[in-house]
NUDREN-234009 format. One record per residue (C-alpha): x, y, z. Coordinates in pm, 1 decimal, decimal comma. Layout:
REC:X:Y:Z
...
***
This chain:
REC:-2826,9:-1090,8:2011,6
REC:-2751,3:-1332,4:2292,3
REC:-2453,8:-1423,4:2498,3
REC:-2296,6:-1766,8:2517,0
REC:-2519,0:-2029,3:2674,6
REC:-2290,4:-2050,2:2978,6
REC:-2467,3:-1740,5:3104,4
REC:-2785,8:-1938,3:3134,3
REC:-2626,4:-2165,5:3390,0
REC:-2578,3:-1876,6:3634,1
REC:-2864,3:-1864,4:3884,0
REC:-3046,9:-1531,8:3911,2
REC:-3001,1:-1342,5:4235,1
REC:-3057,4:-987,4:4348,4
REC:-2708,4:-900,9:4229,1
REC:-2707,4:-1134,0:3929,5
REC:-3002,1:-1094,8:3690,2
REC:-3141,7:-1388,2:3495,2
REC:-2984,8:-1471,4:3160,3
REC:-3278,4:-1331,6:2953,8
REC:-3273,8:-1006,3:3154,3
REC:-2897,5:-983,8:3118,0
REC:-2917,3:-1043,9:2744,1
REC:-3167,0:-759,7:2710,8
REC:-2929,2:-531,3:2900,4
REC:-2641,8:-634,1:2673,4
REC:-2852,5:-588,3:2360,5
REC:-2929,2:-227,4:2455,6
REC:-2565,2:-154,9:2541,5
REC:-2442,8:-323,5:2222,1
REC:-2682,5:-117,8:2011,3
REC:-2554,1:197,3:2181,0
REC:-2195,3:97,6:2100,5
REC:-2293,3:13,4:1742,0
REC:-2450,1:356,8:1691,6
REC:-2151,4:545,5:1831,2
REC:-1903,6:356,8:1609,7
REC:-2134,3:387,6:1308,3
REC:-2138,8:763,2:1364,1
REC:-1760,6:763,4:1331,5
REC:-1739,1:585,2:996,3
REC:-2063,0:648,9:808,8
REC:-1998,8:1019,9:743,9
REC:-1661,6:962,3:573,2
REC:-1818,5:832,6:254,7
REC:-2049,4:1136,3:238,4
REC:-1770,9:1397,1:220,4
REC:-1756,4:1427,2:-162,3
REC:-2136,2:1457,3:-176,5
REC:-2136,7:1715,8:102,7
REC:-1870,8:1918,9:-77,8
REC:-2101,7:1936,4:-380,4
REC:-2421,1:1993,7:-181,0
REC:-2277,3:2287,7:14,4
REC:-2032,2:2410,3:-253,9
REC:-1751,7:2373,9:-0,5
REC:-1386,5:2267,2:-12,9
REC:-1261,0:1936,5:119,0
REC:-1084,7:2121,6:402,2
REC:-1422,9:2258,6:510,3
REC:-1632,6:1941,5:480,0
REC:-1372,6:1728,3:659,9
REC:-1486,4:1904,9:976,2
REC:-1805,3:1700,2:954,7
REC:-1587,0:1403,8:1053,7
REC:-1333,3:1588,7:1268,9
REC:-1598,4:1767,7:1477,5
REC:-1741,5:1432,8:1585,4
REC:-1405,1:1271,3:1661,8
REC:-1267,3:1573,6:1846,2
REC:-1579,3:1610,7:2059,5
REC:-1571,7:1245,0:2159,7
REC:-1203,1:1271,2:2247,8
REC:-1239,2:1590,9:2448,1
REC:-1541,4:1498,2:2660,7
REC:-1531,7:1119,6:2700,5
REC:-1350,5:1118,5:3035,7
REC:-1575,1:1394,1:3169,9
REC:-1898,0:1213,5:3082,9
REC:-1759,4:890,9:3227,1
REC:-1693,7:1067,5:3556,3
REC:-2037,8:1232,0:3547,5
REC:-2190,2:887,0:3513,9
REC:-2011,8:782,2:3832,7
REC:-2153,2:1084,4:4013,2
REC:-2512,6:1121,1:3890,1
REC:-2591,7:765,6:3782,5
REC:-2480,6:573,6:3476,4
REC:-2827,3:468,8:3361,9
REC:-2957,5:824,6:3390,2
REC:-2667,9:966,9:3189,7
REC:-2682,3:686,7:2931,7
REC:-3046,6:770,1:2859,7
REC:-2953,7:1135,5:2827,4
REC:-2668,1:1050,9:2588,9
REC:-2892,2:836,3:2368,3
REC:-3149,9:1114,7:2352,6
REC:-2891,5:1378,4:2262,7
REC:-2735,6:1153,5:1995,4
REC:-3075,2:1084,9:1838,1
REC:-3187,1:1448,5:1834,2
REC:-2850,7:1563,6:1696,3
REC:-2878,2:1303,7:1418,5
REC:-3219,8:1442,9:1328,8
REC:-3081,2:1798,2:1326,4
REC:-2779,8:1692,1:1117,6
REC:-2995,6:1548,3:841,8
REC:-3212,9:1861,2:843,3
REC:-2916,6:2102,5:817,4
REC:-2934,9:2364,0:544,0
REC:-2578,1:2493,4:581,4
REC:-2246,4:2320,3:635,9
REC:-2188,4:2493,6:968,2
REC:-2527,0:2382,1:1097,7
REC:-2426,0:2025,9:1010,7
REC:-2088,9:2062,8:1184,8
REC:-2261,9:2201,6:1495,4
REC:-2501,6:1904,5:1493,3
REC:-2203,9:1669,4:1468,5
REC:-2047,6:1831,8:1776,3
REC:-2365,1:1762,6:1973,6
REC:-2386,9:1413,7:1825,2
REC:-2029,5:1350,8:1941,3
REC:-2128,5:1452,6:2293,8
REC:-2400,3:1187,7:2293,6
REC:-2168,3:929,7:2137,2
REC:-1900,2:990,1:2401,0
REC:-2156,6:922,4:2671,4
REC:-2267,3:600,8:2501,5
REC:-1909,6:476,0:2453,7
REC:-1790,9:548,5:2805,9
REC:-2096,2:420,4:2989,8
REC:-2152,9:105,0:2782,1
REC:-1827,5:-44,5:2911,4
REC:-1887,1:86,5:3263,4
REC:-2237,2:-62,7:3277,0
REC:-2109,2:-397,2:3147,8
REC:-1848,1:-402,5:3423,1
REC:-2116,1:-309,8:3676,0
REC:-2404,0:-536,0:3567,4
REC:-2242,4:-849,7:3421,5
REC:-2124,8:-1129,9:3654,3
REC:-1747,5:-1126,8:3694,0
REC:-1702,6:-1464,3:3526,9
REC:-1873,8:-1336,3:3211,3
REC:-1724,3:-986,6:3180,2
REC:-1472,3:-1099,0:2917,5
REC:-1748,4:-1231,6:2691,3
REC:-1945,6:-909,3:2729,9
REC:-1639,3:-692,5:2656,9
REC:-1569,7:-903,0:2349,9
REC:-1927,9:-853,4:2236,5
REC:-1893,3:-474,5:2265,5
REC:-1570,9:-493,8:2065,9
REC:-1745,4:-698,1:1798,0
REC:-2035,6:-457,3:1752,8
REC:-1796,1:-161,7:1754,3
REC:-1598,8:-320,7:1471,4
REC:-1923,5:-402,1:1290,7
REC:-2027,9:-37,7:1311,0
REC:-1693,8:71,9:1171,0
REC:-1711,5:-184,3:889,2
REC:-2077,8:-120,8:808,8
REC:-2048,5:258,5:796,5
REC:-1895,8:310,6:449,4
REC:-2114,9:47,9:279,9
REC:-2437,4:161,6:445,5
REC:-2349,8:527,2:389,6
REC:-2285,9:474,2:20,1
REC:-2614,3:286,4:-19,7
REC:-2814,1:553,9:163,5
REC:-2657,5:837,2:-36,9
REC:-2729,3:659,2:-365,0
REC:-3094,0:589,6:-277,4
REC:-3201,4:873,7:-46,1
REC:-2933,5:1144,5:-52,0
REC:-2678,4:1257,8:205,0
REC:-2940,8:1348,3:467,7
REC:-3020,0:980,2:520,1
REC:-2665,1:918,6:646,2
REC:-2766,2:1105,8:960,2
REC:-3137,6:1027,1:969,4
REC:-3070,8:651,5:979,2
REC:-2958,0:701,4:1339,3
REC:-3297,2:838,1:1444,1
REC:-3504,1:514,4:1437,4
REC:-3206,3:313,6:1561,7
REC:-3146,6:565,8:1838,6
REC:-3512,8:549,8:1944,4
REC:-3493,0:169,9:1962,4
REC:-3174,9:190,5:2171,9
REC:-3329,2:453,5:2399,6
REC:-3644,2:245,7:2450,5
REC:-3443,4:-69,3:2521,1
REC:-3216,9:109,9:2765,5
REC:-3510,8:273,9:2944,9
REC:-3693,6:-56,4:2981,4
REC:-3408,3:-292,4:3059,4
REC:-3119,2:-109,9:3224,2
REC:-3155,3:-157,1:3601,2
REC:-3209,4:161,9:3805,7
REC:-2906,9:342,0:3943,3
REC:-2831,0:264,3:4307,6
REC:-3035,0:480,7:4542,0
REC:-2715,8:598,8:4709,5
REC:-2588,1:739,2:4378,3
REC:-2906,9:933,8:4312,0
REC:-2920,3:1070,9:4667,2
REC:-2562,0:1180,2:4724,7
REC:-2458,6:1540,6:4648,4
REC:-2261,4:1588,7:4327,8
REC:-1912,1:1731,3:4374,1
REC:-1785,8:1787,1:4023,8
REC:-1433,7:1903,3:3940,9
REC:-1513,5:2187,8:3701,8
REC:-1155,9:2321,1:3691,9
REC:-1020,3:1976,1:3607,8
REC:-1282,3:1933,1:3336,0
REC:-1187,8:2262,0:3168,0
REC:-812,9:2197,3:3186,4
REC:-842,6:1842,9:3053,5
REC:-1078,9:1947,3:2774,0
REC:-847,8:2229,2:2663,8
REC:-543,0:2000,7:2673,9
REC:-712,4:1727,4:2470,6
REC:-853,6:1977,6:2222,1
REC:-510,1:2135,0:2172,8
REC:-344,3:1794,7:2124,0
REC:-613,8:1673,6:1884,8
REC:-589,8:1989,2:1675,1
REC:-208,8:1969,8:1675,5
REC:-235,3:1620,6:1527,4
REC:-507,5:1697,3:1272,5
REC:-449,3:2049,8:1139,5
REC:-219,5:2091,0:840,7
REC:-306,4:1752,7:682,9
REC:19,7:1589,7:794,8
REC:243,8:1900,3:771,8
REC:372,8:1987,3:1118,1
REC:416,8:2364,0:1124,5
REC:444,7:2639,5:1386,4
REC:72,7:2625,0:1462,7
REC:91,3:2252,2:1531,9
REC:396,9:2301,2:1754,2
REC:223,8:2579,4:1946,9
REC:-85,2:2366,7:2001,0
REC:126,6:2073,0:2115,9
REC:308,6:2296,4:2364,7
REC:-27,3:2427,0:2487,5
REC:-145,6:2068,4:2532,6
REC:161,6:1981,8:2742,1
REC:123,7:2291,8:2957,5
REC:-246,3:2221,6:3001,3
REC:-175,2:1863,1:3101,5
REC:74,1:1980,5:3361,9
REC:-178,9:2227,6:3500,0
REC:-443,7:1954,0:3504,8
REC:-223,5:1715,6:3704,0
REC:-139,3:1993,1:3949,6
REC:-506,7:2085,7:3989,3
REC:-609,0:1723,6:4048,7
REC:-378,2:1705,1:4351,8
REC:-551,6:2006,4:4506,6
REC:-920,0:1904,7:4496,3
REC:-1112,3:1672,9:4725,3
REC:-1309,2:1507,8:4441,8
REC:-1085,2:1509,6:4131,1
REC:-1218,6:1447,5:3783,2
REC:-955,1:1176,1:3735,3
REC:-817,5:1028,7:4058,6
REC:-443,0:1018,5:3996,4
REC:-421,6:700,3:4203,4
REC:-575,3:529,4:3900,7
REC:-243,3:566,0:3718,2
REC:-53,4:421,3:4012,7
REC:-207,0:79,8:3956,7
REC:39,2:-84,8:3715,6
REC:-213,6:-288,7:3514,9
REC:-438,0:12,7:3462,4
REC:-158,5:256,6:3374,9
REC:11,2:19,2:3129,7
REC:-328,4:-89,4:2994,5
REC:-411,5:268,4:2893,2
REC:-68,9:314,5:2731,5
REC:-74,2:-19,0:2546,3
REC:-425,0:48,9:2414,7
REC:-308,4:379,9:2264,6
REC:-2,5:216,0:2106,6
REC:-183,8:-73,3:1939,0
REC:-462,5:155,7:1813,6
REC:-195,2:375,6:1656,1
REC:-80,2:67,9:1462,5
REC:-433,5:-15,7:1345,5
REC:-479,4:343,4:1230,3
REC:-159,5:310,2:1027,0
REC:-326,2:37,7:819,6
REC:-618,1:270,9:744,7
REC:-397,2:568,2:654,2
REC:-126,8:391,6:454,4
REC:-329,4:112,0:298,3
REC:-528,8:307,7:36,4
REC:-219,7:486,9:-98,3
REC:-18,1:165,6:-128,8
REC:-298,7:-48,1:-270,2
REC:-396,5:206,9:-534,9
REC:-55,1:359,4:-609,3
REC:175,3:58,2:-588,3
REC:-55,8:-237,3:-656,8
REC:-275,7:-48,8:-907,9
REC:-607,2:-160,1:-754,7
REC:-923,3:24,7:-847,1
REC:-1142,3:180,1:-578,1
REC:-1373,3:-119,3:-548,1
REC:-1096,7:-376,1:-500,7
REC:-907,8:-144,2:-267,1
REC:-1222,7:-115,8:-54,8
REC:-1260,4:-492,9:-45,9
REC:-903,8:-539,1:76,7
REC:-943,4:-266,5:338,4
REC:-1268,5:-421,4:463,2
REC:-1074,7:-730,2:573,8
REC:-955,7:-542,3:883,4
REC:-1286,5:-452,1:1049,3
REC:-1444,3:-779,0:930,0
REC:-1175,6:-985,4:1104,5
REC:-1197,6:-768,2:1416,0
REC:-1573,3:-824,9:1426,8
REC:-1526,6:-1201,8:1402,0
REC:-1256,7:-1228,7:1668,4
REC:-1395,7:-994,6:1937,3
REC:-1656,8:-1220,9:2095,6
REC:-1453,6:-1547,1:2086,2
REC:-1158,4:-1361,8:2239,4
REC:-1385,4:-1241,3:2519,9
REC:-1501,9:-1595,2:2592,6
REC:-1140,7:-1709,1:2596,6
REC:-1061,2:-1437,6:2852,1
REC:-1334,4:-1578,5:3077,6
REC:-1188,3:-1927,6:3038,2
REC:-813,5:-1878,2:3077,2
REC:-766,2:-1520,4:3200,4
REC:-679,9:-1187,9:3043,5
REC:-300,2:-1215,8:3063,2
REC:-238,4:-1511,2:2825,9
REC:-508,4:-1393,0:2585,0
REC:-367,1:-1039,9:2578,8
REC:-16,2:-1174,2:2517,6
REC:-142,0:-1391,8:2230,1
REC:-311,7:-1088,1:2077,1
REC:5,8:-880,7:2091,2
REC:216,3:-1160,2:1939,5
REC:-33,6:-1193,6:1654,5
REC:-30,6:-817,3:1596,2
REC:350,4:-812,8:1593,3
REC:365,5:-1094,8:1338,0
REC:115,3:-915,5:1116,5
REC:295,6:-580,6:1132,2
REC:640,2:-734,2:1082,2
REC:537,4:-945,0:782,7
REC:295,8:-706,3:607,9
REC:555,5:-530,9:384,6
REC:710,0:-862,7:277,5
REC:372,2:-1026,9:220,1
REC:242,7:-728,2:21,2
REC:546,1:-705,2:-205,5
REC:554,7:-1084,4:-255,4
REC:185,7:-1172,6:-295,7
REC:29,2:-834,9:-369,8
REC:-319,5:-756,3:-243,8
REC:-370,2:-1108,0:-104,8
REC:-52,5:-1077,1:101,2
REC:-155,1:-734,7:229,0
REC:-501,5:-862,2:323,2
REC:-358,7:-1165,0:504,0
REC:-118,2:-959,9:713,9
REC:-390,0:-700,8:778,5
REC:-611,4:-981,9:905,6
REC:-340,1:-1087,7:1150,4
REC:-303,9:-731,6:1279,4
REC:-674,6:-679,4:1335,2
REC:-732,6:-1027,2:1479,9
REC:-455,0:-960,6:1729,1
REC:-593,6:-615,1:1801,7
REC:-945,1:-744,0:1874,5
REC:-803,1:-1018,3:2096,0
REC:-576,0:-784,8:2291,2
REC:-843,4:-520,1:2341,9
REC:-1092,5:-774,5:2478,7
REC:-832,8:-892,6:2728,5
REC:-697,3:-547,5:2812,7
REC:-1039,4:-388,3:2862,6
REC:-1143,4:-674,0:3090,2
REC:-822,7:-653,2:3295,0
REC:-839,3:-275,3:3337,3
REC:-1209,3:-262,8:3423,5
REC:-1160,1:-543,0:3677,8
REC:-931,7:-309,5:3874,9
REC:-1178,3:-16,7:3871,2
REC:-1358,9:48,2:4197,5
REC:-1738,6:64,9:4189,7
REC:-1743,9:444,8:4209,9
REC:-1487,6:491,6:3930,6
REC:-1604,6:256,9:3655,5
REC:-1729,1:543,8:3441,4
REC:-1408,9:746,3:3449,3
REC:-1191,6:436,3:3395,2
REC:-1405,8:337,1:3096,0
REC:-1370,9:694,3:2970,6
REC:-992,7:671,6:3001,2
REC:-986,9:343,6:2807,6
REC:-1191,6:498,2:2528,8
REC:-975,2:810,4:2541,2
REC:-658,4:604,4:2496,4
REC:-816,0:443,4:2190,3
REC:-915,3:778,9:2040,8
REC:-572,8:928,6:2107,4
REC:-423,8:629,8:1926,5
REC:-650,6:693,6:1627,9
REC:-565,0:1063,7:1615,8
REC:-191,4:1008,4:1667,2
REC:-181,9:723,6:1417,6
REC:-349,1:927,7:1145,5
REC:-92,7:1205,7:1179,9
REC:229,5:1045,0:1301,9
REC:212,4:723,0:1099,4
REC:112,3:920,5:792,4
REC:422,7:1134,0:844,3
REC:638,5:820,1:882,2
REC:496,7:686,4:557,2
REC:576,6:1011,2:378,3
REC:927,4:1015,7:524,0
REC:990,4:657,8:412,7
REC:859,0:739,4:65,8
REC:1084,3:1049,4:53,9
REC:795,5:1273,3:-46,3
REC:512,1:1465,6:111,9
REC:296,7:1410,2:-199,4
REC:227,6:1039,7:-151,8
REC:-72,5:1055,2:-386,4
REC:168,2:1100,1:-679,8
REC:457,8:890,2:-548,4
REC:602,3:604,3:-751,9
REC:545,2:239,2:-665,3
REC:905,1:214,7:-543,6
REC:860,3:513,1:-313,2
REC:532,6:379,3:-175,7
REC:691,1:41,4:-106,6
REC:975,9:208,7:83,2
REC:721,5:406,9:284,9
REC:528,2:89,5:362,7
REC:841,3:-87,0:489,8
REC:935,5:196,6:724,7
REC:578,8:244,9:850,9
REC:533,7:-115,0:954,2
REC:882,6:-140,8:1096,7
REC:775,2:139,3:1330,9
REC:437,4:-31,5:1381,3
REC:602,6:-357,4:1487,7
REC:820,8:-163,3:1731,0
REC:511,8:3,7:1881,6
REC:342,3:-333,6:1932,1
REC:659,5:-467,2:2094,6
REC:664,8:-162,5:2324,3
REC:302,0:-230,9:2413,3
REC:399,6:-587,4:2500,8
REC:685,1:-472,8:2723,2
REC:460,4:-225,8:2903,3
REC:192,0:-489,8:2956,2
REC:447,0:-734,8:3094,1
REC:585,3:-470,3:3328,9
REC:233,6:-388,7:3448,7
REC:148,7:-752,2:3518,5
REC:481,8:-811,2:3693,0
REC:442,0:-506,3:3915,3
REC:79,4:-596,0:3988,1
REC:174,9:-938,2:4117,1
REC:374,9:-772,5:4394,5
REC:69,2:-583,1:4520,9
REC:-225,4:-805,4:4419,9
REC:-332,4:-1149,7:4543,6
REC:-267,9:-1420,9:4281,4
REC:-638,0:-1491,4:4219,1
REC:-711,8:-1126,8:4140,4
REC:-398,1:-1091,1:3929,1
REC:-540,2:-1347,6:3683,9
REC:-854,2:-1140,2:3619,6
***
């Protein structure tokens, strides 16, 4: 996998590696990102098989997926900050090793709870790979090529998401459910070898300096994120007293975390990060637009099967349009960011997302599956374009000693959008359909739910656009014009 040929025109220096060396670095980081996203999607298709293999209920086997997602969400900021402190290359190698070993243990599990425990450990490795891939790109890639590299990471992430269900189904049919996890072992070993051989050593100053880690902040943030994630996922869309209690606990924990961060010399998350307008609004906008993308994944199957009467195969084909389009648009959007700047590209992405969300209900009811697929393509093309621009803009503002934690926060905002979208947008769909049993709802009810869901989705994209504009406007008052265009 190589970058655009414009990289080859950059002369190699001590700070700027040659194009072949840089491509090898990016290949190892891209493979790490591919594995972490594949780990998110490949297990979903195995849930019915796992329920049979372990004689377990759906509520039990769904923790094979939830354990991975929750672990990534809870620890991703912490591992990003650890990378800043102990060395990003060192921690990336550790994360790849943990992910690979946990994949081996997952495939060898003899009980469901052993498998869930392996998925927790696998999520820890995946969080490290996600957070540090972006941080290392920002650190190692020349500034004028960061957009292309960020777009490449977005492309392989979308490819992993798209490939997961197809590859998982093939492996289960040929080799059994164990292969869904064992496939990561040879791929993980390749990624580990590539990273060991081609990632440049951590700066000597990083390896030599004493580590001052904010343990209290880590615990408070982890508890807050765990409580929020559980509040959004438990109950399968029904928000009861337990969910409310967990949400309250998350808010209290967040308040305690912010208070604690103002009292330590080396905070886990420097609160000054949120005072930079582009970074603060970039995190918020990323969460909002990811919530919209998750709405397409949650609502789509019910509408396509229930209202349009598609069978499972054709429903899957329509749903695959989203990640396929995202994979196609990520890299070109990154190159465009390098050419014209992140602000116009990000704005174009948000406009495209808004048009897709606003027109999806009309297109679906007018042209059926083709209309739904077309509007879904607009949403995901806009999403891939915006994320390439937003990630580049945010990482450009990160100081050298905070790239890991900022990358962790970007990934956290994305995961929070996924978790919130699955719960909140599912609830909006049910409210619009006037039933909590959407699986048995009529076509008319499902259409009403679709209209309300994407009305809310369009509003969320518009809010993301307003926040981004406010961030850019405020940044121009404190940033030189040349840097503001980054």
